[in-house]
One Martini backbone bead per residue (centre of mass of N, CA, C, O) as a GRO file, in nm:
protein
  301
    1MET     BB    1  -8.738 -15.981  -6.191
    2SER     BB    2  -8.583 -16.000  -6.470
    3PRO     BB    3  -8.368 -15.823  -6.662
    4VAL     BB    4  -8.513 -15.878  -6.932
    5ARG     BB    5  -8.794 -15.776  -6.845
    6ILE     BB    6  -8.707 -15.497  -6.762
    7LEU     BB    7  -8.600 -15.411  -7.038
    8GLY     BB    8  -8.866 -15.450  -7.195
    9ALA     BB    9  -9.036 -15.250  -7.029
   10VAL     BB   10  -8.861 -14.997  -7.071
   11ARG     BB   11  -8.873 -14.988  -7.377
   12GLY     BB   12  -9.180 -14.961  -7.399
   13TRP     BB   13  -9.205 -14.704  -7.225
   14ALA     BB   14  -9.016 -14.528  -7.396
   15PHE     BB   15  -9.175 -14.535  -7.658
   16LEU     BB   16  -9.447 -14.425  -7.553
   17SER     BB   17  -9.332 -14.162  -7.435
   18PHE     BB   18  -9.217 -14.048  -7.695
   19VAL     BB   19  -9.483 -14.032  -7.847
   20ALA     BB   20  -9.632 -13.853  -7.640
   21PHE     BB   21  -9.433 -13.612  -7.659
   22MET     BB   22  -9.432 -13.568  -7.991
   23CYS     BB   23  -9.755 -13.591  -8.053
   24PHE     BB   24  -9.784 -13.263  -8.152
   25GLY     BB   25  -9.921 -13.005  -8.279
   26ARG     BB   26  -9.940 -12.717  -8.427
   27VAL     BB   27 -10.009 -12.399  -8.392
   28PRO     BB   28 -10.220 -12.205  -8.526
   29GLU     BB   29 -10.213 -11.950  -8.783
   30ALA     BB   30 -10.313 -11.618  -8.796
   31ALA     BB   31 -10.405 -11.353  -8.947
   32GLN     BB   32 -10.260 -11.027  -8.901
   33SER     BB   33 -10.269 -10.690  -8.777
   34ILE     BB   34 -10.009 -10.441  -8.797
   35ALA     BB   35 -10.037 -10.090  -8.651
   36ALA     BB   36  -9.781  -9.974  -8.552
   37PRO     BB   37  -9.602  -9.731  -8.479
   38PRO     BB   38  -9.330  -9.586  -8.525
   39PRO     BB   39  -9.051  -9.504  -8.412
   40GLY     BB   40  -9.103  -9.211  -8.185
   41TYR     BB   41  -9.392  -9.282  -8.113
   42LYS     BB   42  -9.603  -9.167  -7.834
   43GLN     BB   43  -9.869  -9.299  -7.655
   44ASP     BB   44 -10.080  -9.234  -7.428
   45PRO     BB   45 -10.230  -9.370  -7.183
   46GLY     BB   46 -10.574  -9.399  -7.282
   47THR     BB   47 -10.559  -9.316  -7.568
   48PRO     BB   48 -10.732  -9.287  -7.831
   49SER     BB   49 -10.695  -9.373  -8.163
   50SER     BB   50 -10.831  -9.107  -8.281
   51THR     BB   51 -10.572  -8.923  -8.176
   52MET     BB   52 -10.409  -9.023  -8.381
   53PRO     BB   53 -10.242  -8.962  -8.633
   54ALA     BB   54 -10.362  -9.019  -8.939
   55PRO     BB   55 -10.117  -9.164  -9.077
   56LEU     BB   56 -10.088  -9.383  -8.840
   57ARG     BB   57 -10.377  -9.520  -8.898
   58GLU     BB   58 -10.285  -9.631  -9.206
   59ILE     BB   59 -10.062  -9.807  -9.101
   60GLY     BB   60  -9.906 -10.132  -9.176
   61PHE     BB   61  -9.940 -10.488  -9.120
   62ASP     BB   62 -10.068 -10.741  -9.326
   63GLN     BB   63 -10.076 -11.078  -9.253
   64ASN     BB   64 -10.033 -11.280  -9.548
   65ILE     BB   65 -10.014 -11.571  -9.473
   66ASP     BB   66  -9.968 -11.774  -9.764
   67GLY     BB   67  -9.940 -11.573  -9.951
   68THR     BB   68  -9.878 -11.403 -10.261
   69VAL     BB   69  -9.661 -11.270 -10.489
   70PRO     BB   70  -9.609 -11.091 -10.785
   71LEU     BB   71  -9.365 -11.219 -11.003
   72ASP     BB   72  -9.446 -11.030 -11.272
   73THR     BB   73  -9.338 -10.783 -11.163
   74VAL     BB   74  -9.207 -10.470 -11.263
   75PHE     BB   75  -8.867 -10.354 -11.250
   76ARG     BB   76  -8.572 -10.184 -11.129
   77ASP     BB   77  -8.253 -10.190 -11.084
   78GLU     BB   78  -7.950 -10.043 -10.987
   79SER     BB   79  -7.868 -10.046 -11.315
   80GLY     BB   80  -8.161 -10.024 -11.487
   81ARG     BB   81  -8.277 -10.295 -11.512
   82THR     BB   82  -8.522 -10.492 -11.629
   83VAL     BB   83  -8.738 -10.667 -11.397
   84ARG     BB   84  -8.852 -10.952 -11.238
   85LEU     BB   85  -8.932 -11.067 -10.937
   86GLY     BB   86  -8.885 -11.380 -11.005
   87GLU     BB   87  -8.565 -11.372 -11.032
   88TYR     BB   88  -8.540 -11.403 -10.693
   89PHE     BB   89  -8.669 -11.676 -10.733
   90GLY     BB   90  -8.688 -12.059 -10.683
   91LYS     BB   91  -8.431 -12.141 -10.471
   92ARG     BB   92  -8.469 -11.917 -10.243
   93PRO     BB   93  -8.514 -11.740  -9.991
   94VAL     BB   94  -8.672 -11.418  -9.899
   95VAL     BB   95  -8.580 -11.089  -9.815
   96MET     BB   96  -8.806 -10.821  -9.754
   97VAL     BB   97  -8.785 -10.464  -9.829
   98PHE     BB   98  -8.934 -10.152  -9.738
   99ALA     BB   99  -8.777  -9.866  -9.906
  100TYR     BB  100  -8.689  -9.539  -9.930
  101TYR     BB  101  -8.397  -9.360 -10.044
  102ASP     BB  102  -8.485  -9.057  -9.902
  103CYS     BB  103  -8.507  -9.133  -9.623
  104PRO     BB  104  -8.424  -8.973  -9.322
  105MET     BB  105  -8.445  -9.264  -9.125
  106LEU     BB  106  -8.613  -9.538  -9.098
  107CYS     BB  107  -8.509  -9.698  -9.345
  108THR     BB  108  -8.215  -9.703  -9.254
  109LEU     BB  109  -8.268  -9.861  -8.994
  110VAL     BB  110  -8.378 -10.114  -9.128
  111VAL     BB  111  -8.132 -10.182  -9.305
  112ASN     BB  112  -7.923 -10.186  -9.074
  113GLY     BB  113  -8.062 -10.402  -8.901
  114LEU     BB  114  -8.038 -10.624  -9.112
  115ALA     BB  115  -7.730 -10.619  -9.150
  116SER     BB  116  -7.664 -10.697  -8.856
  117ALA     BB  117  -7.811 -10.971  -8.850
  118LEU     BB  118  -7.666 -11.100  -9.095
  119GLY     BB  119  -7.369 -11.074  -8.978
  120VAL     BB  120  -7.419 -11.306  -8.754
  121MET     BB  121  -7.477 -11.507  -8.954
  122SER     BB  122  -7.388 -11.808  -9.137
  123LEU     BB  123  -7.546 -11.740  -9.358
  124GLU     BB  124  -7.550 -11.704  -9.716
  125PRO     BB  125  -7.560 -11.498  -9.964
  126HIS     BB  126  -7.677 -11.647 -10.268
  127ARG     BB  127  -7.700 -11.943 -10.126
  128ASP     BB  128  -7.948 -11.927  -9.897
  129PHE     BB  129  -8.030 -11.624  -9.989
  130GLU     BB  130  -8.231 -11.336 -10.050
  131ILE     BB  131  -8.236 -10.975 -10.116
  132VAL     BB  132  -8.521 -10.737 -10.125
  133THR     BB  133  -8.537 -10.400 -10.214
  134VAL     BB  134  -8.827 -10.179 -10.207
  135SER     BB  135  -8.952  -9.904 -10.344
  136PHE     BB  136  -9.243  -9.676 -10.262
  137ASN     BB  137  -9.112  -9.456 -10.457
  138PRO     BB  138  -9.160  -9.351 -10.782
  139ALA     BB  139  -8.914  -9.130 -10.776
  140ASP     BB  140  -8.715  -9.331 -10.770
  141THR     BB  141  -8.387  -9.439 -10.865
  142PRO     BB  142  -8.122  -9.627 -10.962
  143ALA     BB  143  -7.916  -9.435 -10.833
  144GLY     BB  144  -8.038  -9.450 -10.548
  145ALA     BB  145  -8.014  -9.757 -10.525
  146ALA     BB  146  -7.704  -9.773 -10.553
  147ALA     BB  147  -7.638  -9.600 -10.305
  148LYS     BB  148  -7.785  -9.781 -10.098
  149LYS     BB  149  -7.624 -10.036 -10.152
  150ALA     BB  150  -7.342  -9.929 -10.083
  151ALA     BB  151  -7.413  -9.868  -9.788
  152ALA     BB  152  -7.498 -10.157  -9.705
  153LEU     BB  153  -7.218 -10.300  -9.782
  154THR     BB  154  -7.054 -10.163  -9.550
  155ARG     BB  155  -7.215 -10.344  -9.330
  156TYR     BB  156  -7.241 -10.601  -9.549
  157ASN     BB  157  -6.933 -10.767  -9.596
  158ARG     BB  158  -7.020 -11.032  -9.770
  159THR     BB  159  -7.008 -11.301  -9.934
  160GLY     BB  160  -7.257 -11.235 -10.186
  161ALA     BB  161  -7.399 -10.958 -10.133
  162ALA     BB  162  -7.391 -10.818 -10.413
  163GLU     BB  163  -7.562 -11.062 -10.548
  164GLY     BB  164  -7.799 -11.087 -10.301
  165TRP     BB  165  -7.855 -10.767 -10.308
  166HIS     BB  166  -8.153 -10.590 -10.397
  167PHE     BB  167  -8.246 -10.278 -10.573
  168LEU     BB  168  -8.567 -10.134 -10.624
  169THR     BB  169  -8.772  -9.989 -10.883
  170GLY     BB  170  -9.096  -9.817 -10.956
  171ASP     BB  171  -9.403  -9.787 -11.031
  172GLN     BB  172  -9.708  -9.746 -10.894
  173GLU     BB  173  -9.833 -10.011 -10.991
  174SER     BB  174  -9.613 -10.204 -10.886
  175ILE     BB  175  -9.611 -10.114 -10.594
  176ALA     BB  176  -9.912 -10.165 -10.528
  177ARG     BB  177  -9.916 -10.467 -10.594
  178LEU     BB  178  -9.702 -10.558 -10.384
  179THR     BB  179  -9.795 -10.421 -10.116
  180ARG     BB  180 -10.074 -10.550 -10.112
  181ALA     BB  181  -9.980 -10.848 -10.099
  182ALA     BB  182  -9.785 -10.795  -9.835
  183GLY     BB  183  -9.928 -10.577  -9.633
  184PHE     BB  184  -9.819 -10.282  -9.704
  185ARG     BB  185  -9.891  -9.984  -9.521
  186TYR     BB  186  -9.906  -9.656  -9.664
  187THR     BB  187  -9.836  -9.290  -9.659
  188TRP     BB  188  -9.884  -8.959  -9.739
  189ASP     BB  189  -9.740  -8.670  -9.576
  190ALA     BB  190  -9.801  -8.344  -9.633
  191ALA     BB  191  -9.688  -8.199  -9.381
  192THR     BB  192  -9.385  -8.351  -9.409
  193ARG     BB  193  -9.313  -8.476  -9.686
  194GLN     BB  194  -9.374  -8.788  -9.614
  195PHE     BB  195  -9.357  -9.116  -9.541
  196ALA     BB  196  -9.578  -9.333  -9.389
  197HIS     BB  197  -9.450  -9.625  -9.206
  198PRO     BB  198  -9.359  -9.926  -9.140
  199SER     BB  199  -9.147 -10.157  -8.956
  200GLY     BB  200  -8.988 -10.417  -9.151
  201ILE     BB  201  -8.989 -10.766  -9.246
  202VAL     BB  202  -8.994 -11.020  -9.510
  203VAL     BB  203  -9.049 -11.371  -9.543
  204LEU     BB  204  -8.993 -11.593  -9.819
  205THR     BB  205  -9.040 -11.820 -10.036
  206PRO     BB  206  -8.930 -11.949 -10.334
  207GLU     BB  207  -9.248 -11.918 -10.441
  208GLY     BB  208  -9.371 -11.642 -10.296
  209ARG     BB  209  -9.444 -11.697 -10.000
  210LEU     BB  210  -9.574 -11.581  -9.711
  211ALA     BB  211  -9.423 -11.645  -9.388
  212ARG     BB  212  -9.273 -11.385  -9.241
  213TYR     BB  213  -9.279 -11.133  -8.973
  214LEU     BB  214  -9.061 -10.860  -8.888
  215PHE     BB  215  -9.027 -10.616  -8.641
  216GLY     BB  216  -8.886 -10.309  -8.674
  217ILE     BB  217  -8.514 -10.225  -8.650
  218GLU     BB  218  -8.459 -10.497  -8.494
  219TYR     BB  219  -8.308 -10.827  -8.546
  220GLY     BB  220  -8.298 -11.136  -8.456
  221PRO     BB  221  -8.094 -11.379  -8.562
  222ARG     BB  222  -8.273 -11.614  -8.474
  223ASP     BB  223  -8.537 -11.525  -8.610
  224LEU     BB  224  -8.424 -11.506  -8.899
  225ARG     BB  225  -8.324 -11.794  -8.922
  226PHE     BB  226  -8.589 -11.940  -8.867
  227ALA     BB  227  -8.743 -11.811  -9.105
  228LEU     BB  228  -8.558 -11.931  -9.327
  229VAL     BB  229  -8.589 -12.227  -9.257
  230GLU     BB  230  -8.898 -12.239  -9.291
  231ALA     BB  231  -8.913 -12.118  -9.585
  232SER     BB  232  -8.722 -12.369  -9.695
  233SER     BB  233  -8.806 -12.647  -9.564
  234GLY     BB  234  -8.494 -12.720  -9.454
  235ARG     BB  235  -8.269 -12.642  -9.675
  236VAL     BB  236  -8.195 -12.449  -9.451
  237GLY     BB  237  -7.962 -12.543  -9.240
  238SER     BB  238  -7.998 -12.756  -8.961
  239LYS     BB  239  -8.078 -13.000  -8.734
  240VAL     BB  240  -8.078 -12.804  -8.499
  241ASP     BB  241  -8.294 -12.615  -8.610
  242ALA     BB  242  -8.520 -12.824  -8.619
  243LEU     BB  243  -8.520 -12.878  -8.313
  244LEU     BB  244  -8.566 -12.584  -8.216
  245LEU     BB  245  -8.843 -12.546  -8.372
  246PHE     BB  246  -8.998 -12.729  -8.170
  247CYS     BB  247  -8.947 -12.503  -7.923
  248TYR     BB  248  -9.024 -12.283  -8.135
  249HIS     BB  249  -9.258 -12.005  -8.185
  250TYR     BB  250  -9.447 -11.818  -8.391
  251ASP     BB  251  -9.553 -11.475  -8.334
  252PRO     BB  252  -9.757 -11.259  -8.500
  253ALA     BB  253  -9.784 -11.023  -8.285
  254THR     BB  254  -9.445 -10.987  -8.265
  255GLY     BB  255  -9.241 -11.125  -8.472
  256ARG     BB  256  -9.153 -11.381  -8.294
  257TYR     BB  257  -8.966 -11.619  -8.115
  258GLY     BB  258  -9.085 -11.861  -7.882
  259LEU     BB  259  -9.084 -12.046  -7.608
  260VAL     BB  260  -9.209 -12.374  -7.568
  261ILE     BB  261  -9.246 -12.522  -7.279
  262MET     BB  262  -9.387 -12.796  -7.329
  263ARG     BB  263  -9.198 -12.890  -7.553
  264THR     BB  264  -8.941 -12.881  -7.388
  265ILE     BB  265  -9.032 -13.087  -7.178
  266ARG     BB  266  -9.073 -13.319  -7.376
  267VAL     BB  267  -8.786 -13.336  -7.479
  268ALA     BB  268  -8.655 -13.378  -7.204
  269GLY     BB  269  -8.816 -13.632  -7.133
  270ALA     BB  270  -8.730 -13.803  -7.374
  271ALA     BB  271  -8.426 -13.792  -7.312
  272THR     BB  272  -8.449 -13.931  -7.037
  273VAL     BB  273  -8.566 -14.197  -7.136
  274VAL     BB  274  -8.337 -14.275  -7.326
  275ALA     BB  275  -8.113 -14.268  -7.113
  276LEU     BB  276  -8.237 -14.484  -6.927
  277ALA     BB  277  -8.246 -14.715  -7.134
  278ALA     BB  278  -7.941 -14.717  -7.190
  279PHE     BB  279  -7.849 -14.776  -6.903
  280ILE     BB  280  -7.995 -15.049  -6.867
  281THR     BB  281  -7.870 -15.191  -7.107
  282ILE     BB  282  -7.579 -15.179  -7.003
  283MET     BB  283  -7.626 -15.327  -6.733
  284VAL     BB  284  -7.732 -15.594  -6.850
  285ARG     BB  285  -7.484 -15.662  -7.022
  286ARG     BB  286  -7.290 -15.677  -6.784
  287GLU     BB  287  -7.439 -15.906  -6.633
  288ARG     BB  288  -7.409 -16.121  -6.866
  289ALA     BB  289  -7.121 -16.094  -6.857
  290PRO     BB  290  -6.847 -16.267  -6.796
  291GLY     BB  291  -6.621 -16.299  -6.572
  292PRO     BB  292  -6.299 -16.385  -6.499
  293HIS     BB  293  -6.374 -16.618  -6.303
  294GLU     BB  294  -6.566 -16.770  -6.499
  295LYS     BB  295  -6.356 -16.823  -6.718
  296ASP     BB  296  -6.166 -17.002  -6.548
  297ILE     BB  297  -6.373 -17.226  -6.491
  298ASP     BB  298  -6.425 -17.304  -6.786
  299ARG     BB  299  -6.132 -17.392  -6.847
  300GLN     BB  300  -6.113 -17.615  -6.630
  301VAL     BB  301  -6.362 -17.778  -6.752
   0.00000   0.00000   0.00000
């Protein structure tokens, strides 16, 4: 077979292989309920859930993915100004945190964990995304919100952080409306005189749609970045992020992004096919090009 026919066959095979590798849909995501107890509570293996302390049975995240939050809900910011939640949406994705400001431990760990993850990322607050922390304690005040913001900014001292991280307080009606829409379930524990609540953050689209839930008190910078890139529909991040998201998939059960082995194999296979086609193309072109000896003969003729 001539080199030209070989090249044509390889190019056709490469194209078909590339299409076969790439044309696979995303795995559908179903809404799930995450009701894991907060860090610090350990349930013995085999213990029925009915023996779990009552407050811990009532808390959790109901992942209302693709649901929306009520953007017309009224709160007060850390300066005491009356604001509507929608003021922080519209242009950029939003990271939302539920934390009450006199929480003795867990809320501070959540806020600090978020600040640490944000500090590693190259994305900039108030340019690429907004952060909204909402207290679910109606007794919290703007003064307490301001103090909590000042403490957070000592850990996340990035340009734009002061303008991009907002701390809100509100009455019980506003709090209940937002937490219900976001799937954040908490309860008051009279025995400890504290709120029992889950730990995690929520990433929303600029339109106020619930996109991703990340759980715990420490958040992988990669997971948070991927969540923001997806929530922004690619307006935030780079082409490399878009390529990586083809190989990583969000798992609602864990609130993390995991490597999809088959997709990774397909991408690697497609890259191999393209590289092979390029190599054969170069070799055929070299074979067609006349060598120095042939040029001398042509000149003599």
